[in-house]
C-alpha positions in Angstrom: -29.7 -60.0 55.7 -26.5 -61.1 57.5 -26.1 -64.8 57.8 -23.5 -67.2 59.2 -23.5 -71.0 59.8 -23.2 -72.3 63.4 -20.0 -74.1 62.4 -18.3 -71.0 61.1 -19.5 -68.9 64.1 -18.2 -71.5 66.5 -14.8 -71.5 64.8 -14.5 -67.7 64.9 -15.3 -67.4 68.6 -13.0 -70.4 69.5 -15.9 -72.6 70.6 -16.9 -76.2 70.2 -20.2 -76.7 68.5 -22.6 -79.3 69.8 -25.3 -79.5 67.2 -26.0 -78.7 63.6 -22.9 -77.1 62.0 -24.9 -76.1 58.8 -27.7 -74.2 60.6 -27.8 -70.6 59.5 -28.0 -67.8 62.1 -29.0 -64.2 61.2 -28.6 -62.3 64.4 -27.7 -62.1 68.1 -30.5 -61.8 70.5 -31.2 -61.6 74.3 -31.6 -65.1 75.8 -35.2 -64.4 76.7 -36.2 -63.4 73.1 -33.8 -65.6 71.1 -35.7 -67.3 68.2 -34.7 -70.2 65.9 -32.8 -67.9 63.5 -30.7 -66.3 66.3 -28.0 -67.0 68.8 -27.7 -65.9 72.4 -25.4 -66.4 75.4 -25.9 -67.7 78.9 -23.2 -67.4 81.6 -25.1 -68.5 84.7 -27.7 -71.1 85.5 -29.9 -68.3 86.8 -30.7 -67.4 83.2 -31.6 -70.9 82.0 -35.1 -70.8 83.4 -35.8 -67.6 81.4 -34.3 -68.9 78.2 -36.7 -68.7 75.2 -38.3 -71.9 74.1 -36.6 -72.3 70.7 -33.2 -70.6 70.4 -31.2 -71.3 67.3 -28.1 -71.8 69.5 -26.7 -70.8 72.9 -23.1 -69.7 73.6 -22.4 -71.2 77.0 -20.2 -73.4 79.2 -19.9 -77.1 79.0 -21.7 -77.6 82.3 -24.6 -75.3 81.4 -24.9 -76.9 77.9 -26.0 -80.1 79.6 -29.1 -78.3 80.8 -30.0 -76.8 77.4 -31.8 -78.6 74.6 -30.7 -77.9 71.1 -27.6 -76.4 69.6 -24.8 -75.1 71.9 -21.5 -73.5 71.3 -19.4 -74.5 74.3 -16.7 -71.9 75.4 -14.7 -71.2 78.6 -16.0 -67.6 79.0 -19.5 -67.0 77.5 -19.3 -63.2 78.1 -16.0 -62.9 76.3 -17.2 -65.1 73.4 -20.4 -63.1 73.2 -18.2 -60.0 72.8 -16.3 -61.7 69.9 -19.7 -62.6 68.3 -20.9 -59.0 68.4 -17.9 -58.0 66.3 -18.9 -60.6 63.7 -22.6 -59.5 63.6 -21.6 -55.8 63.6 -20.7 -56.3 59.9 -24.3 -57.0 59.0 -25.6 -54.3 61.4 -23.5 -51.6 59.7 -24.5 -52.8 56.2 -28.2 -52.9 57.0 -28.1 -49.4 58.5 -26.3 -48.0 55.5 -28.9 -49.5 53.1 -31.9 -47.8 54.7 -32.5 -44.1 53.9 -33.6 -42.0 56.9 -37.2 -40.6 57.1 -37.2 -37.0 58.2 -40.4 -35.1 58.4 -40.4 -31.9 56.3 -41.2 -29.8 59.4 -38.0 -30.8 61.2 -35.7 -27.8 62.0 -32.1 -28.8 61.8 -29.3 -26.6 63.2 -25.9 -26.0 61.9 -23.4 -28.9 61.9 -26.0 -31.4 63.0 -25.9 -34.8 61.5 -28.7 -37.4 61.1 -27.3 -40.7 59.9 -28.9 -43.4 57.9 -31.8 -45.6 59.1 -33.3 -42.9 61.3 -36.9 -41.7 61.7 -37.5 -38.1 62.8 -41.1 -37.1 63.5 -43.0 -33.8 62.8 -42.2 -30.5 64.5 -38.9 -31.7 65.9 -36.3 -29.0 66.6 -32.7 -30.2 66.5 -30.2 -27.4 67.5 -26.6 -27.0 66.4 -23.9 -29.7 66.7 -26.2 -32.7 67.4 -25.1 -36.2 66.3 -27.8 -38.8 65.7 -26.4 -42.3 65.0 -28.2 -44.9 62.8 -31.2 -46.9 64.0 -32.7 -44.0 66.0 -36.3 -43.0 66.1 -37.4 -39.6 67.4 -41.1 -38.9 67.9 -43.1 -35.7 67.3 -42.6 -32.3 69.0 -39.2 -33.1 70.5 -36.5 -30.6 71.2 -32.9 -31.7 71.1 -30.4 -29.1 72.3 -26.8 -28.4 71.1 -24.1 -31.0 71.6 -26.4 -33.9 72.2 -25.3 -37.4 71.0 -28.0 -40.0 70.4 -27.1 -43.6 69.6 -23.4 -43.7 70.4 -21.8 -47.0 71.5 -22.5 -48.0 75.1 -19.7 -48.7 77.5 -19.2 -52.4 77.0 -16.0 -54.4 77.2 -15.2 -58.0 78.2 -12.0 -58.6 80.1 -9.5 -61.3 79.3 -5.8 -61.6 80.0 -5.6 -58.0 81.3 -7.0 -56.7 78.0 -10.5 -55.6 76.9 -12.6 -56.9 74.1 -15.1 -54.4 72.7 -18.7 -55.3 72.8 -20.3 -54.0 69.6 -23.8 -52.5 70.2 -26.3 -53.9 67.7 -29.5 -52.1 68.9 -30.8 -48.6 68.6 -32.6 -45.8 70.4 -36.4 -45.1 70.6 -37.5 -41.6 71.7 -41.1 -40.9 72.1 -43.2 -37.7 71.5 -42.8 -34.4 73.4 -39.3 -35.3 74.7 -36.7 -32.6 75.5 -33.0 -33.4 75.7 -30.7 -30.9 77.3 -27.3 -29.7 75.9 -24.4 -32.1 75.8 -26.4 -35.1 77.0 -25.6 -38.6 75.7 -28.0 -41.5 75.0 -26.3 -44.8 74.1 -27.9 -47.3 71.8 -28.8 -50.8 73.1 -26.5 -53.8 72.9 -29.3 -56.0 71.8 -32.7 -54.2 71.6 -33.2 -50.5 72.0 -32.7 -47.9 74.6 -36.1 -46.3 75.3 -37.0 -42.7 76.2 -40.8 -42.6 76.5 -43.3 -39.8 75.8 -42.9 -36.6 77.7 -39.5 -37.3 79.3 -37.4 -34.2 80.0 -33.6 -34.4 80.4 -31.5 -31.5 81.6 -28.0 -30.7 80.4 -25.2 -33.3 80.8 -27.4 -36.3 81.4 -26.1 -39.7 80.5 -28.4 -42.6 79.6 -26.5 -45.8 79.0 -27.4 -48.8 76.8 -30.8 -50.5 77.1 -32.1 -48.1 79.8 -35.8 -47.3 79.8 -37.0 -43.9 81.1 -40.8 -44.1 81.7 -43.2 -41.5 80.4 -43.1 -38.0 81.8 -40.0 -38.6 84.0 -37.8 -35.6 84.5 -34.0 -35.8 85.1 -31.9 -32.8 86.3 -28.3 -32.1 85.2 -25.3 -34.4 85.6 -27.4 -37.5 86.5 -26.4 -40.8 85.0 -28.1 -44.2 84.5 -25.9 -47.3 84.0 -26.8 -50.0 81.6 -30.3 -51.7 81.6 -31.8 -49.5 84.3 -35.6 -49.4 84.1 -37.2 -46.2 85.4 -40.9 -45.9 85.8 -43.4 -43.2 84.8 -43.7 -39.7 86.4 -40.4 -39.9 88.3 -38.3 -36.9 89.3 -34.5 -37.5 89.4 -32.6 -34.5 90.8 -29.1 -33.3 89.9 -26.0 -35.4 90.1 -27.9 -38.7 90.9 -26.2 -42.0 89.9 -28.1 -45.2 89.3 -26.1 -48.4 89.1 -26.8 -51.0 86.4 -29.8 -53.4 86.0 -31.9 -51.8 88.7 -35.6 -50.8 88.5 -37.3 -47.7 89.9 -41.1 -47.7 90.4 -43.5 -45.1 89.0 -43.8 -41.9 90.9 -40.4 -41.9 92.6 -38.4 -38.8 93.5 -34.7 -39.1 94.1 -33.0 -36.1 95.7 -29.7 -34.6 94.6 -26.3 -36.3 94.9 -27.9 -39.7 95.8 -26.3 -42.9 94.6 -29.0 -45.5 93.9 -27.5 -49.0 94.5 -30.7 -51.1 94.8 -34.1 -51.2 93.1 -36.8 -48.9 94.4 -40.1 -50.8 94.4 -42.6 -48.3 95.7 -43.3 -44.5 95.2 -41.8 -42.0 97.5 -39.0 -39.6 98.1 -35.5 -41.1 98.4 -32.1 -39.7 99.3 -28.6 -40.7 100.4 -27.0 -37.4 101.1 -24.2 -37.0 103.6 -24.2 -33.5 105.2 -21.2 -31.3 104.4 -18.8 -30.7 107.3 -15.1 -30.2 107.9 -13.1 -33.2 106.7 -11.9 -34.3 110.2 -15.5 -34.2 111.4 -16.6 -36.2 108.4 -14.1 -38.9 109.1 -15.3 -39.1 112.7 -18.9 -39.3 111.5 -18.1 -42.2 109.1 -16.2 -44.0 111.9 -19.2 -43.8 114.1 -21.5 -45.2 111.4 -19.1 -48.1 110.8 -18.9 -48.9 114.5 -22.7 -49.0 114.8 -23.0 -51.4 111.9 -20.5 -53.8 113.3 
């Protein structure tokens, strides 16, 4: 198990420790789940009320540290410092994954040039077609079909900005895929940053679908081609997402929702129904006039 003292961690992320420098920390966790052996980060007072009752330490600002009991690592930019911390804990993440042999049911059919990495569990009667890549810390349930070119468990798109540069956020979670799931060709499912991306039982994904880190797709939801879900989206059960739909990050979609093609979902959908945001096709000059009228009415 990876371990580091709070004093050493604070030094490596350029923070000031307020607390026990000798306390040993084993992992990074979400602030709502952070236990006494873990460290989390908080960048806003909005998250303090949801902070777990006994975190090992919190990476935060000087002002927010005053509102938190226990150990704190005080930094200027908690998000950037969290990104630095993920790089440190990634060393342990990689070693742990490499040490665990994958469990692949004897009935699994594996296509040419497909790769199942360490620390994976693949259930019975799973069909994995050619040129599929499954990263470590992935679970696939029974009776799933994974088509050619699919990538499961790749890094999510996470970078913290500072001084016109980007600091990579290393993803320390995994992917959980339920039973009877089908994933279309060239789709990509990213692993979670902390915790797992979840594809529940009976989900059907068309070709070229992107599921970002820490997304949950509820049971029996179907998603058509070229649709994409940004990080931490929570989609309910029995939803139908048509082609070329985009869902922006940290939104929730209720059970039984249908979203029509080419819709951009920018706010949570809290009740079942059919939703769309489709502009009708017209000549470009007419389109500009139409938009101008809409803007005028909204003023």
